[in-house]
N, C-alpha and C positions, 0 to 999 in steps of 0.2 A: 783799584783795578775796576771794580764795578762801576764807579763813577766815570771812569774813563770810557768804558764800553757804552754806557748810556749816553755819553756825549757824542759818540760816533754814530749811534742810532739816531739821535736828534738832528745831527748834521745831514744825515742821509747819504753819506758817502760810502758806507761799507768799509770793511777793513780785514786785515789779517795780521794776527799778533802771535808771535812765538815767544814762549817763556822758557829760556834756556840760556845756560852760560856759553861764553864765546867758543870754547873748545869743543862743545857738543854740536853747535849749529854751524860753525864755520865751514865744514866739509861740504855742506849742501847749498851754500850761498854762492851763486855765480857772479853776482854784481850787486852793487848797492853802496850806500854811504855809511861809513863808520862814524858814529856820533860820540859815544861815550859821555852823554849828557844826563843830568838827573832826571829820573822819571817823575812826571806830574801828570794828572789826568788831562790837563789842558794840552800839554806838548804831545802826548800820545794821540789825542784826538785830531790835532792839527796834522801830524805826520801821517795819519791814516787817510788823509785826502789824497796822497799818492797811491797809485794803483797796487804796489807791491807790499811786501811784509814789513812790519816793525818787529824788531827783536828786543825783548826786555830780559834782563838777567833774572835768575831764579829768586834772588832776594827782593825783586821788585824795587830796586834802587836806581838802576841805570838803564837808559835806553842805549843799547849797543849798536844797532843798525837801524837805518831807515831806508825805505824803497828797496828792500832786499829782494833779489830775484832768487827764489828757492827752486832748487832742482832735485827733489827726492827721486828715489828709484822708481821709474815708470812701471815696473813689474809688480810693485806692491799693490794688491787688490784694493779697490775703493768702490763703494756703492753710491757715491755722489756723482751727480751729473754736471753740476756747475764747476767751472774751472777753479775758482777760489776754494770752494769746499773740498774738491778732490785733492788739491795740493795740501790743504790743511790736514786732511785724513792720512794721506800718505806720509807727510812729514812727521806727524804725531806717532805713527807706527814705527817709522825708521829711527827717529832719535829718542823715542820713549819719553817725551816731555809734552806738556800741555801746549796745544795750538788752538787759537780761538779764531773763528770766522764769523764776521758780522755781514749779514746779507743786506745789500743795498736796497732791493726791491721789497723783500719781505720784512725787513727791519727785525730780523731774528738773530740772536747770538747763539752760536753752537760751539761747544767745547769738545775737543778731541784729545784723547790721551791713551797711547797704545791702541787697543782695539775698542776702547770705550767711547761712547758718544753721548753728549747730553746737551739739550736745548734749554738755555736759561729762560726762566719765566719773567713775565712783566713785573716790575717792582710793585705796582699797585695791587696786582693779584697776589703776590707774595705777601705783602702787608696784610691783605684782607685774610689770607689763609692763616697767617701767624696770629692775627687778632682773634680769629675763631678758636684756634687751638689754646690760646691763653684763657679764653672764657671757659673752655672745657676744663683746663687745668685748675681754674679757680673753683669750679664746682667739685672736682676731685678733692681739692684741699679741704673744702668745707665738709665733704663726706668723711675724709680721713679724720678730721677734727672731731666729728660726731662719734666715730668708731672708737677713738682713743678716750673720749669722755665716758663712753659706755664701758670701756675696758677697765678703767681705773678701780671702780667699786668692786668688780669681779675679782681683780687682783687682791684687794684687801680681804675679801671674803673667801679667798682660796677656792673659787669656783669659776675658773676661766674655761669656757667651752672652746675646743679646738677650732670649730668652724668660725668663731669670732676672731681668733688669731689669724686664721687664713684670710678673712675679709680684710684685716688691717694690712697684712703683707700684700695682698692683691692690690689694694689701693694705692700703696706706696710705690709698687712696682709699675703700675699704670702711669703714675706721675713721672717716674724716672724715664720710662719709655717715651712718653710724650715730650719730656725735656730734650731727649736726644734728637727727636724729629725736628723740634724747634731750632736747636742749634744748627742743624743742617740748613734750615731756611734762612737763618741769620747769616751764615756764610755767604749765601747767594744774594742776600739783600745788601751786604756791605754796610756803609755807614748809616743807611736808612733804617737799620734794625736796632740802633743804639737805644732808643726809648723802650722798645719791646724787650731788649735784653735785660734792662733794668727791672721791668715787670716780672720777667721770668725768675731773676734772682730772688725777688721778694716772695714769689709764690712757692719756690722750691726750698726756701730757707728751712733748715732742720729736717727735711724729709729723709735724706739719706741716713742721717744720725738716728732718726726714729726707727728706721728699718733695721739698722744694726742693733739698736738696743732691744727691739722686740725679738729679733732672732736670738740674741744672747739670753733673753728671758725664757724663750720657749723651745729652743732647739733641744732635741732629746739627748744627743751625745755631746757632752760638754767638751770632750777632748778634740772634737772636730773644729778646725779653725773657722771662726765666723765669717772671714772673707771667702773662704771656700763655699760655704753654704749660700751666701748672698750671691756670689758669682754664678752658682748653679741656678738660683732662682731667677736672676736677671736674664739668664741664657734661655729660659723657657719661651716657647712660642706664645703670642698673645692669647691664643685660644686656650693653651694649657694653663695660663695664669688665672683664667676664670673658673678653673676646676679646683675646689677646695682640697680634694683628695691628692691632687698632684703637688700642691703647695705643702701639704702636711707630710707627704712622703718624702719631699725634699728636706724637711725639718727632722726627718728620722722616724715618723710615726707609722705604724702598720694600720691596716684597715679596721682591725678589731679593737684599736685604741681610740678610734675617732669619736666615739660616743662619750668617752669618760673626760670629765673636767680635769684641768691640770693646774698646779700652783705656779705662780710667777716667781722667778728668782729675785726680781726686784731692781734690775739695772736701770730700767727706764724711770721708775718713780724715784729711786735714790738719786738719779742725776738731776732731779729738780730741787734737791736740797743745796742751798747756797754754799759755796766754798768747800764742797766735798769732792776731792780729787778722784778721777776714774780709778787710780790705783787702789785707793781705799775702799771704793765700791767693790772692786774686784775681790779684795781680800775679805771684805765682809761676806760676799756671796760664797766664796770659797770655804770660809770657816763655818758659816751658819746654814748655808744651803738654799734658803728661800726667803722671800719677803716676809712670810708669816713668822719665821723663826727669828729674823732680824728685828721685827716689831715686838716679839714677845721678850727678846733679851733685855735684861736690865742694864743700867749704866755700868755696873761693875763687870758684867760679862762682856760688854762692848769693849771695855778698857783692856781686857786681856788680849785683844787683837792688836797686832803691831801697827803703830802709827795712829792709834786712837787714844787720846788722853781724855781727861775728865771733861774739858770744854767741848771737844768734838763729839764725845759720847752724848753730852747733853743736847748738842745741836742735832744729832741724828734722831734722837727720841722726840725732840720737839718738832723737828722738820716732818717726821712721819706722822705725828699727831695732827699737824696742820693739814697735811695732804689727805689724810683720812677724813677729817672734818669737812674739807672742801669738797671732796668727791662724793662722800656718802651723803652729804647735805645737798647734793645736786649742784655744786659749783662748777664752773667752766674750766675746761683743759686749757692750760696756758703754755 
């Protein structure tokens, strides 16, 4: 659809496009041609050369009508002065479906839906905006990487400051919020955003999983569902996300606890041990309580936990030893 609309702008003809199924739009069509032909960008752009509306079904598969004369209720209020845009606004309010008006003179595309109005941006401006956002996201990812690299030795030493936990959560949440903004831009860009989408997927790989694991490691109340905690954190205003006390309050900590270091339960670091299922990690934490206690446990103690035989116990011990050596020795977070 974005390609079709851009073609109409390039042709300089203007146009009016209704996205609605036949039974919804038919009552306000006074005249026109019933087509029932496949929707393609080329065909829609050519049909927009006629003065009246083109109707496309809600699945964007079929062009139902061309040169359709729309007669919405004239009593429906409209702030538009041009005939095409006024009809578009009134139609959108009456049938509660998207209606798109393309201005012939201004070469602008305006979408109406119910009482909502939105003017599409130029694809080049959108691409530039998305590229800038991706650069910021790349910086955020590097900052998150550094914070996680600093976090690991603290976890092994049982001295994790809560303000550092808050910074990790803040950075992950900032990335997720920016991802949502970019997804909106990509919808508007259409196919032009394909390469940028690929870059976004690469930059966001593992971020939501990391946030979940950090919340599992440091939320105070273990009986509170992790999804509920994350949902509350993601619902915070951008300004609130920047306040460590707000993040930590969401994790369950009171103000008088903010200065005390806390131990890690070990979910995040244990997830780095190859072939260690999440169910086993959960059982380990449930039985032993913290990363420190899991690291201190000998193989025989580990084997008492359901699902852990000698081979897996050995893998857990050697895996934690490698991680400790990597991070305490200043290795990079992977």
